[in-house]
C-alpha positions in Angstrom: -0.2 0.1 -0.1 2.5 2.6 0.9 4.4 1.7 -2.5 1.2 2.7 -4.3 0.9 5.8 -2.0 4.4 7.0 -3.0 3.5 6.2 -6.7 0.3 8.3 -6.6 2.4 11.4 -5.3 5.0 11.1 -7.7 2.2 10.7 -10.6 0.8 14.0 -9.4 3.9 15.6 -9.5 4.5 14.4 -13.0 0.8 15.6 -14.1 1.5 19.1 -12.7 4.7 19.3 -14.7 3.3 18.0 -17.9 0.2 20.5 -17.1 2.6 23.7 -16.6 4.5 22.5 -19.9 1.0 22.3 -22.0 -0.7 25.3 -20.7 2.4 27.3 -21.5 2.4 26.2 -25.0 -1.2 26.7 -25.3 -0.9 30.3 -23.8 2.2 30.9 -25.7 0.9 30.2 -29.1 -2.3 32.5 -28.3 -0.1 35.6 -27.2 2.2 34.9 -30.5 -0.9 34.8 -32.4 -1.9 38.1 -30.9 1.5 39.6 -31.7 2.2 40.0 -27.8 5.9 39.6 -28.8 8.4 38.8 -26.1 6.0 39.1 -23.5 4.2 36.1 -24.9 6.5 33.5 -23.0 6.3 35.4 -19.9 2.6 36.0 -19.7 2.3 32.3 -20.5 4.6 30.9 -17.7 2.9 33.2 -15.2 -0.7 31.9 -16.1 0.5 28.1 -16.0 2.2 28.4 -12.9 -0.8 30.4 -11.1 -3.3 28.1 -12.6 -1.6 25.1 -11.3 -1.2 26.3 -7.8 -4.6 27.2 -8.0 -5.8 24.0 -9.2 -3.6 22.1 -6.7 -4.7 24.4 -3.7 -8.4 24.7 -4.6 -9.4 21.6 -6.5 -11.8 20.1 -4.0 -13.5 23.7 -3.9 -13.7 23.7 -7.7 -14.9 20.1 -8.1 -17.8 20.7 -5.4 -18.8 23.8 -6.9 -19.1 22.2 -10.5 -21.1 19.4 -9.0 -23.5 21.5 -6.9 -22.6 20.0 -3.8 -23.8 21.3 -0.3 -22.3 20.4 3.1 -24.3 17.8 5.0 -26.1 18.6 8.1 -27.1 16.9 11.5 -30.5 17.7 10.8 -30.9 15.9 7.5 -27.9 13.5 7.4 -27.5 12.1 10.8 -27.4 8.6 9.7 -24.6 9.3 7.3 -22.5 11.5 9.7 -22.6 8.6 12.2 -21.6 6.3 9.8 -18.4 8.3 8.9 -17.7 8.7 12.7 -17.8 5.2 13.0 -15.5 4.4 10.4 -12.8 6.8 11.6 -11.3 4.6 14.3 -11.1 1.5 11.8 -9.8 3.7 8.7 -6.8 4.8 11.0 -7.5 8.4 9.5 -6.4 11.1 11.7 -8.5 13.8 10.1 -12.3 13.5 9.6 -13.3 14.3 5.9 -15.9 16.8 5.5 -19.1 15.3 4.1 -21.2 16.9 1.4 -24.2 15.9 -0.7 -25.1 16.6 -4.5 -28.4 16.3 -5.9 -28.7 13.6 -8.5 -31.2 10.7 -9.5 -28.2 8.2 -9.8 -26.7 6.5 -6.6 -23.0 7.5 -6.8 -20.1 8.9 -4.7 -16.7 10.4 -4.7 -13.9 11.5 -2.6 -11.6 14.5 -3.6 -9.1 16.8 -1.8 -5.2 17.3 -2.0 -4.6 15.2 1.2 -6.1 13.2 4.1 -6.0 16.7 6.1 -8.1 18.6 3.4 -10.4 15.7 2.2 -13.9 15.4 1.1 -16.7 12.7 0.7 -19.4 13.3 -1.7 -22.6 11.4 -1.9 -25.7 11.8 -4.2 -29.0 12.0 -2.7 -30.2 9.0 -4.6 -27.3 6.8 -2.9 -28.8 7.6 0.6 -32.3 6.9 -0.7 -31.5 3.6 -2.3 -29.0 1.8 0.0 -29.5 0.5 3.4 -27.2 1.2 6.5 -24.5 -1.2 5.6 -24.1 -0.6 1.8 -23.9 2.9 2.8 -21.1 2.2 5.2 -19.3 0.2 2.8 -19.3 3.0 0.1 -18.3 5.6 2.5 -15.3 3.5 3.7 -14.6 2.5 0.1 -14.1 6.3 -0.4 -12.1 6.6 3.0 -9.6 3.9 1.3 -9.2 6.7 -1.8 -8.4 9.2 0.9 -5.9 7.2 2.8 -4.2 6.0 -0.4 -3.7 9.4 -1.8 -5.9 8.6 -4.7 -7.6 11.9 -4.0 -4.8 14.1 -4.7 -4.2 12.5 -8.1 -7.7 12.4 -9.3 -8.6 15.9 -8.0 -5.5 17.3 -9.6 -6.2 15.4 -13.0 -9.9 16.3 -12.9 -9.2 20.1 -12.5 -6.1 20.6 -14.9 -7.4 18.3 -17.6 -10.7 20.0 -17.8 -9.0 23.3 -17.7 -6.8 22.4 -20.6 -9.7 21.1 -22.5 -11.7 24.3 -21.8 -8.9 26.4 -22.9 -8.2 24.6 -26.1 -11.8 24.4 -27.2 -12.7 28.1 -26.1 -9.4 29.7 -28.3 -9.8 27.4 -30.9 -13.2 28.2 -31.5 -12.3 32.0 -31.4 -9.5 31.5 -33.8 -11.6 29.7 -36.4 -14.3 32.2 -36.5 -12.1 35.2 -35.9 -12.2 37.5 -39.2 -8.9 38.4 -40.4 -7.7 40.6 -43.3 -4.9 38.5 -44.2 -5.0 35.2 -45.6 -1.8 34.2 -44.3 -2.7 35.2 -40.8 -6.1 33.3 -40.9 -4.2 30.1 -42.1 -2.0 30.8 -38.8 -5.0 30.8 -36.8 -6.6 27.7 -38.3 -3.2 25.6 -37.7 -2.8 27.0 -34.3 -6.6 26.0 -33.5 -5.7 22.5 -34.9 -2.7 22.1 -32.6 -4.6 23.1 -29.7 -7.4 20.6 -30.1 -4.8 18.2 -30.5 -2.9 19.1 -27.5 -6.3 18.8 -25.7 -7.2 15.5 -27.0 -3.6 13.7 -26.5 -3.5 15.3 -22.9 -6.6 14.1 -21.7 -6.1 10.6 -22.9 -2.6 10.5 -21.5 -3.6 11.7 -18.1 -6.4 8.9 -18.3 -3.5 6.5 -18.3 -2.1 8.0 -15.3 -5.3 6.8 -13.5 -4.6 3.1 -12.7 -7.6 1.1 -12.4 -6.2 -0.7 -9.5 -6.8 1.8 -7.2 -10.6 0.9 -7.1 -9.7 -3.0 -6.4 -7.2 -1.4 -3.3 -10.3 1.1 -2.3 -12.7 -2.2 -2.6 -9.9 -4.0 -0.4 -9.9 -0.9 2.2 -13.5 -0.8 2.6 -13.9 -4.7 3.3 -10.8 -4.1 5.8 -12.8 -1.2 7.6 -16.4 -2.7 7.6 -15.3 -6.6 7.9 -18.6 -6.9 5.6 -17.5 -7.9 2.0 -21.1 -8.8 1.3 -22.6 -5.1 2.1 -19.9 -3.8 -0.6 -20.8 -6.6 -3.3 -24.6 -5.7 -2.7 -23.8 -1.9 -3.1 -21.9 -2.3 -6.2 -24.6 -4.2 -7.6 -27.2 -1.7 -6.9 -24.9 1.0 -8.3 -24.4 -1.1 -11.5 -28.2 -1.7 -12.1 -29.4 1.6 -11.6 -29.7 3.6 -15.3 -30.4 7.0 -14.2 -28.2 9.6 -15.8 -26.0 12.0 -13.9 -26.0 15.4 -15.5 -23.1 17.1 -13.5 -20.8 14.1 -14.8 -18.1 14.6 -17.6 -15.3 13.0 -19.2 -12.7 14.9 -16.9 -14.8 14.0 -13.7 -15.6 10.3 -14.5 -12.6 8.9 -13.0 -13.5 10.3 -9.6 -16.7 8.0 -8.8 -17.0 4.8 -7.1 -18.8 3.6 -10.2 -18.5 5.3 -14.0 -21.5 7.9 -13.8 -21.8 6.9 -17.7 -23.8 3.8 -17.6 -22.6 0.5 -19.3 -19.1 2.1 -19.6 -17.6 0.1 -16.6 -18.7 -3.2 -18.0 -16.1 -2.7 -21.0 -13.0 -4.2 -18.5 -11.1 -4.4 -22.1 -11.1 -0.7 -22.6 -7.7 0.6 -22.4 -8.9 4.1 -21.4 -11.3 3.0 -19.1 -11.3 4.6 -15.7 -12.8 1.9 -14.0 -12.5 -1.8 -14.1 -16.1 -3.8 -14.4 -18.3 -4.3 -11.7 -18.2 -8.4 -12.1 -14.3 -8.0 -11.8 -14.5 -6.0 -8.8 -17.1 -8.3 -7.1 -15.0 -11.4 -8.0 -11.9 -10.0 -6.4 -14.0 -8.9 -3.1 -15.3 -12.3 -3.0 -11.6 -13.6 -2.9 -11.0 -11.5 0.1 -13.6 -13.4 2.3 
């Protein structure tokens, strides 16, 4: 486990470095096309470093805001809070994760934050409604496993940074393609830069997905069993999550990796998909049964 935690920390550093380079290139080409001259590279470096810093330190707030999540309260979510408090001892975590709720008809959950001391567990309203006490406990324990293994840091950084690269590339490529120009050569340069931006965003997104090992879900499942001593509850919870066909409006390609199961229904069944962010439910249940 400690080896995987170290790998997650190293991967996070690598992703931040790659992100800084990619964003610097994107902003540089944009400034160059707008004739900013020598100041292009200076502005690009400042922007990339500042956005990398902001993405790292505020990733949890950004993700919670994007999902419209609200803090759990004693009045409305007493059962969930009691489950979290009960798992603090068995999990070995020294800092209590903040608990958030998001409105969705799809039962799902995720954990985020830059470290265990600044961690968040977010569950959907449908998860609370459709799962019983022990199933909820298994799901919360799974997310606490992600926190303990530092999966949350890698996942949060990846989600925010890939999302920003894609947004930047899409916004400026569209602006360049539709921008009026008096010079044909200048217009041709705009088209070329637009294509480069789109290609960079696509390649960056796919490469970063490969950094998220699907083994992390098996490890979090194993952690859930370790914390609760109830593998049957986790199997039952995963079965219910798989059978649910409700869509999740807040989900997108950059946030897909965060959830306990893929929010895009049917996708987690494709265990042979190289770019899949989750192993199949069948493989996960089989692995849990071997722990019994």
